[in-house]
C-alpha positions in Angstrom: 44.1 51.2 33.3 44.4 47.9 31.5 40.9 48.3 30.3 41.6 51.4 28.2 42.1 49.2 25.1 38.4 48.1 25.3 37.1 51.7 24.9 36.7 52.8 21.3 38.9 55.7 20.2 37.2 59.0 19.7 37.7 58.6 15.9 35.9 55.2 16.0 32.7 56.2 17.8 29.6 56.6 15.7 28.2 60.2 15.5 26.0 61.3 18.4 22.3 62.2 18.0 23.2 65.9 17.8 25.9 65.3 15.2 23.5 63.2 13.1 20.8 65.9 13.4 23.2 68.6 12.4 24.3 66.5 9.4 20.7 66.0 8.3 20.0 69.7 8.7 23.1 70.5 6.7 21.8 68.1 4.0 18.5 70.0 3.9 20.4 73.1 3.0 23.0 71.4 0.8 26.0 72.4 3.0 28.2 70.0 4.8 31.9 70.1 5.7 34.1 67.5 4.3 35.2 66.2 7.7 31.5 65.8 8.8 30.6 64.1 5.5 33.6 61.7 5.9 32.6 61.0 9.5 29.0 60.3 8.5 29.9 57.9 5.7 32.7 56.1 7.6 31.1 55.7 11.0 27.4 56.6 10.8 24.5 54.1 10.2 22.4 54.9 7.2 19.2 53.9 9.1 19.8 56.6 11.7 20.2 59.3 9.0 17.1 58.0 7.1 14.9 57.9 10.2 16.0 61.3 11.4 15.6 62.7 7.9 12.1 61.5 7.7 11.2 62.9 11.1 12.7 66.3 10.2 10.8 66.3 6.9 7.5 65.7 8.6 8.3 68.4 11.1 9.2 70.8 8.3 6.0 70.1 6.4 3.9 70.6 9.6 5.6 74.0 10.2 4.9 75.1 6.6 1.2 74.0 6.8 0.8 75.8 10.2 2.5 78.9 8.8 0.2 78.9 5.8 -2.9 78.4 7.9 -1.8 81.2 10.2 -1.2 83.6 7.3 -4.6 82.8 5.7 -6.3 83.3 9.0 -4.6 86.7 9.4 -5.6 87.7 5.9 -9.2 86.9 6.6 -9.6 84.0 4.1 
């Protein structure tokens, strides 16, 4: 039990991948809780949010393009 001091406290750990993804999704919609925003700015790495944000943007654009193509095909255009 002497090694417990080597482990970072729960409040000191960086956000997990799921927490980062949730924060990026919340940013897409413009909603974010104060505690999550403070966690992101105090413990998160900007590069993680930027990369995940770019990936999610590309996925969103691909979904919109596919939805438009599907709608046009169903309309007979």
